[in-house]
N, C-alpha and C positions, 0 to 999 in steps of 0.2 A: 129501470132508464129514461132517461128525460126526452122527452119531445121538442123538436123542433123543426121551424118551417124551414123544412129543404124536400124537396121532391126532383122525380127525372122528369122532367116538364113534358116528353113526347108519349111515355108510357102511364105514367097515373099522377098527373098534374094532384089530383087533392089528397093524397097518401102523404102524412108527416111523416117524417124519417126518426127511429126511435135510437139516439146516442145513449151510450159511444158503439160504432158500426160492427155489427158481427156477418159473420158465414159469407157467404155467395158476394152482397153487393159490397161489405169491407173488400174482399180480396179483389173484385172489378176497380174500386177505386186504387188502391195498391197499384194495379198494373196501370192504369190509364198516367199515373205519376211514373211509374218505374219506365215505359216507354221513350217518355219526352226524355227522362233523364240519361236513356243507356242511347239516343242519339245526342244529347251534350256533348259526351263523355267520345263519342265518335269523331262528332267535329272537332272537340281539341289534340287526338291524335293524330287525325287524318293525312296532315302535312309529311309526316314521319314518312310514309310511303310513298307518297305521290312529290317530294322532293326534286329525286331525279327528273322524271318529267318536266316539272315546273323550268328547271334547269334546260335540259335541253331544248324546250317550246320558245321561251320568254329569256333566257339570257342572265339569269339570275346568279346572283355572286352568294357568297355565304353570308355577308350579311346584312343580303336582302333577303335569303333565307331566316335566319335570325330575327328579323323584322317582323315580319311576316308571320310569323308564329305568335310574338311576343304580341303582335295588334289583338289576337284573340282573347289575350288577358285586359289590354285595356279595355276593351267594349267588354268584360266581363265587371269587371270591378268598377268603372265611371257609372253603371247603373243599379249597384247595390244602394245605394243610401235610396235613391227615388222609387227601386224596387221594393224596398220595406215599406214605404208610405203607401203604395199602391195595393200592396197583398192585404193590411190593416183598413186600409179606406173601401177597396173593390173584392177584396177575396182574393183566393186561390185560380178558381175557374177562371173566371173572367181576367186575372191579371195575365194568366201565365198561356192563356190564347195568345192574347194580343201582343206581347213581348214576341211570343216564337216566332211571329208573321215575319218579324226583322231578320229570322233566320232563316225562312223562305227565301225572303227578297235578296239576302246576303248567298244563300248557294246558287242560287239563280245568274247574281251578277258575276259571281266566282268563275263562273261555268263558259261563262261568254268573254270574260276579260282576256284584253289585247296588251294590257302595258302592265310593269310594278304597282302603281298608283293605283290601279281600280281593284287588284287585289287584297293591297292594306284596306284598302273602303269595306271591300266585301266581308272582308275575316274581321276586319270591327265591328259590323251591323251583325255577322255570326255571332260575335262573343256577347254582343247584348242578347241578341234572340234568344241566347240559350242559357240567360244568367238566371234567369227564374226557376229553374227547371227542380232544382232540388231546395230552392226557399220555400217556394211553392206550395213542394209536397211534405216540408217542417211547418208551415202554418197551418194546412189541410189537418195532420195526423194532428197537431196539437186541440184542434177545432173538434175533431169527430172522431177521435180511437181513446182508450184509455190511457192514463199516463204509465200503468206498465209495461204497454207497450211499444213506449217511443224510441226505446233503443233496439229494440228489436225488429222495427222498421224503418231506423236508419243504415243497419247494418243489411238488412236486405235490400236496399236502395244503392248501395254501394255495389252491390252483386250484381244488379243490373248496369253500374254504372261502369265497373270493369270491364263487365261483359262486351259493354259498346267499346271500348280500348280493345280490347283483344278482335271483336268483330272488325274494327277497321284497319289490321292489318295485315295477316295473310289473306284471309277473303278479298279484300279491295286490292293486294298483288296481284292475285290470281286473273279478277277481272277486267284490270287496269289494259293489257294490253288490247283486250276487246274493243272496249269504249270509249277508252283514252280517258285523262284526269277530267277533265270536261265532262264527259257522260257520267264520272262517278260523282260528281254534284248536282248532275240533274237527277239523278237516283236520291242524293240525300235529300233534295230539296223535298223531292216524293212522298221518301220515307214520313219528312217532317212534319208535312203539310198533313200527313197521314195520322200523326201524332198529335196535331190540333184538334181534328176532328174526333177522336176517341176522347180528348180530354171536352169539349163542347158538347159531345153524348153523353160522357162514364161519371163523370164527377154531380155530385148534388147541386142542385138550384134552388135560390133562395126565391120565395112565393110572392113577398115583399118587404118591404123596407118600412118600419114604422118612423114615427115622426122621433123618439128618440134618438135611433140611427142615424136618420138626419143629421143632426144636430153632433152625435159623435163625430160623424164623418168631415163635420166641418171644422173639428180640432186636430182634426190627424195630419199635421202639415210638418213641412222643413222650420221649426222653432225649436228654440231650448227646454219651452215647456211640453211640445211633444216625445221631446228626448232623454232630458232630467231622470225620469226614475228607469231610465236604462243604465244612464251615464254614470250616474251617483248609485246605483246599485252595487252592495258589496258582495255579491256571487259574482257577478259579472265583472268587477277587476280581481278577483281571486279565481277565477277560472280564466281568464284573461293569457297570460301566460303559456297554458299548456296549447290554446289557440296559435298566437302568435305563431310561438318558438318550436312546439313539440310538431303540432299538425302542419302548421307552413314550415317548418323547416325540413317535416319530409316530404313534403311535395317538392320543394327545393332540389333536395336529392334524389328523388325517387324521379326527375323529370330534366335533369340536367349531372348532376354529381356521380352518380352510380357510376353509368358507362364509362368516363373517362379515369376513375378511383382505379377500375377494373382492369385498364390498358397501360395507365401511365405508374401505377403503385405496383400492380400484381402481374404486372406483364404478359397478361390474357390477349390472346390474339381476339383482332373485333368479333370474330365470328362465336367463338367460344364468349366472349363478353356478352356478346347480343343475346345468347343464348340462354344462361344465366338473367342477365336481366327479364327474358320472356320467362324465365322461371319466377322470377322474384313476383311478378306480376298475377301468374298462375295463382300462385301459395297465396299474396293478398286475396284474389279472391275469394278462394276455399277460405281464408278466414274471415271475411265479411259472413260467409253464410254459416261457419261455425258461431258467430257471435248470435245471428236471427236465430239458430237453433237451440244454443247454449243459454243465455238471458231469460226466458221463461223458465226454465227448468230449474236456473238458480234462485229466482226468486220465488218461486215455492217452498225450497228451504231456507230462506229470510235473506240472501246473500243480492245487494240491489243493484241497479246497474251503475251507482255510483261511486261503490265500493269495486267491484268488479274494474272499472277503468282507473280507477285509483291504483289497484295493484299490477296492472299491466303495465300503465305509462312506467310505474315503479320499476319493473322485469326489464321495459323497454331501453331502460339506460344503462341497465348490463350487457342487453344486448348489442347495443351500440358498439359498449369499449370492445365487444369481442371482435365485432364488425369490423371494426377500425384498425383497432391496433395487434391482433391476434393474427398475423398474416401468415395463415399457412395456407397451405394446398389446398385444405380444405373451407378454406375461408366463408365459401358461401353457402354452407349449414347456417352458419351465423347470420349472415342476412338475409335467410328465409326466416329463420327464427325472430330476426327484427321484424319481418314484415306478417308475423303471425301475433306480435304485440304490438306493434303501430297501429294494427287494424282499428283498436280500440279507441283511438283518438277524435274518431270519430261521434263518438258516443258522448261526447262532450255538448254538440252541435244538438244533441237530440234532449239532454238534460238541462241546459241551460234555457232552453224556453221555457221550461216547466216553473222557474222561480219568474215568473211573471204572468199576468193576466192575461188569458188567451188574446186579447184585443192586438195584445204588443208583439203577438208572435211574429208577424212580419217586419216589423221593426228589429227586435233582437237578433231573429234568424240573419237577416242582412247586414245588421253592424257588426255582428260576430263572425260573420262570413268574409267580412272588410277588412277583418285583422288577420285573417289566413293570406288573406292575396297580400297583405304588407310585410307577415311574415316571410313569407317565400320568397319576396323580392329582396326584403334585408339578409334573407341565409345567404339566397344565390348572388348576390354581390358580394356580402360580406366572407365567403368564402373564397369568390374568386380573386377578393383583393388580399387577403390573409395566403392565397397562394403566388403570386406576385410579390408581394411583400418580403415571405421565406426564400421566393427562388434572387431577389435581388440582395439579400445577406450572403447570398452562396450556399445555400441548402442545395439537394437537389429536390425531387419533386416529391418522392417520399417525403421526403421530412416537412418539406411546404403542404402536404395533405396532413400530414399528423398535427402540424400546428394548428392549421385552420380548424379541422375536423375537432380537435380537444377544443378550443377555442367555442365551439358551437354545443359540444356537450357539455363545457362547465354553465352556460347559457341554459340551458335546459333542465340541468339540477337545479342550480337555483330558483326555476321560475318553480320546480316542483316542492322544494322547500317551501316557496310561499303559498302555495297550493295547499298544503299541508297544514301549516301553524298560521294562516291567513284568519282563521274562525277565532284564535283567541285574543288577536287586537285589533280585528274589522269586522266585530258582529253586522249579522243582515238584517233588516226589515223585510220582513215577510208582503208581498205585494199582492191583494187578494182581487177576483174579478169584482170590485166596487160599484165597477157598471151596471153589472150581471146582464153580459151579452145573452146567455143562454136564455134567463127571463124574457129578452127582450126579442127571442127568435133570429137570433143573429149568425154567431159562430162564424165569422169569415166565408161566409162561403156567396157565392153571388155566381 
């Protein structure tokens, strides 16, 4: 094991941590990140439950609700590039703590808002505030845990995130009549502050910064030289379509088009459609849990995370084709199988950071994450545009959906083919930790 100048400042200030982290301390660090990501996902989905209350109290229209929900993603996406710089310059602990204070402020403003503009501003602040929750964890995992654990840790994080989404639905629905939507956001603000405290007291702390580290910090900036190793890296461009169209497209389907497809194509009543969507998310959570359990076992028999992800992404294409076009009364089974296979998409985020030096982990994670949001926007907008085009040509809604989803699936297949053949025509240059951050007692913590 290597040694690095990390300590838990209030308990053992002179004890050096052994890397990679193991046993109880490794679990504690993971749970600190996981609790913060739980809150991030809860904020993302909570508007679904409180929307009727907002409409009744403030007279919001459907267009207002749409803009209010998307304001979260505006704040979230806008912070990705500066967030990556901060993670590499200051480390995951300090960065996530300071960024999450924006979520606390946003939740408090949301709780006392009296007009739509204030709600939107608060929602943007919340999106900015939780934007570091997953990327900071990936940066910390890259620095403090073994490479073989990265896929398992990423899947386990998604278990907590999906749990946050589920916790912000039915439980919030139960308590809202008693404390109101304003009370719900006050509770959310309190829980977010608690998450900040767990990060502050639970994550490793760097004791000192060397002269070499200070020089490195000054070179981490918004410049071509700072991002050139990422944007000219062959593996980044090889895996980009999987993030943009497979994972980003999945987000678009999951958060918008799945429910309308069930209602308008399969003629399910809204209640039944909602139950199927809920079941889809439960299966997705179990699939993340399964990945976290199975990946170490596969590694012991020689099947690494990359190979597992490749096979699962390929199978997901088949499951999507069955889900979209095999329209029987049991079509929900194909959708649930699709949920199981698409749970592997997140593994790309844990894999890509391993192809770069540790001191690039923040910038790599956030740059790749930004492509997911770009992909989600393109697919959400593109499917809507294709639906309007098909209907304008005189097709029924089922035919228009078939057209839109077929185009989306073909784009994914082309991206997957590129992923498979790219190494033959686009060989990769391996980047090493040439600045040796481990030897400088850095490891991106603060």
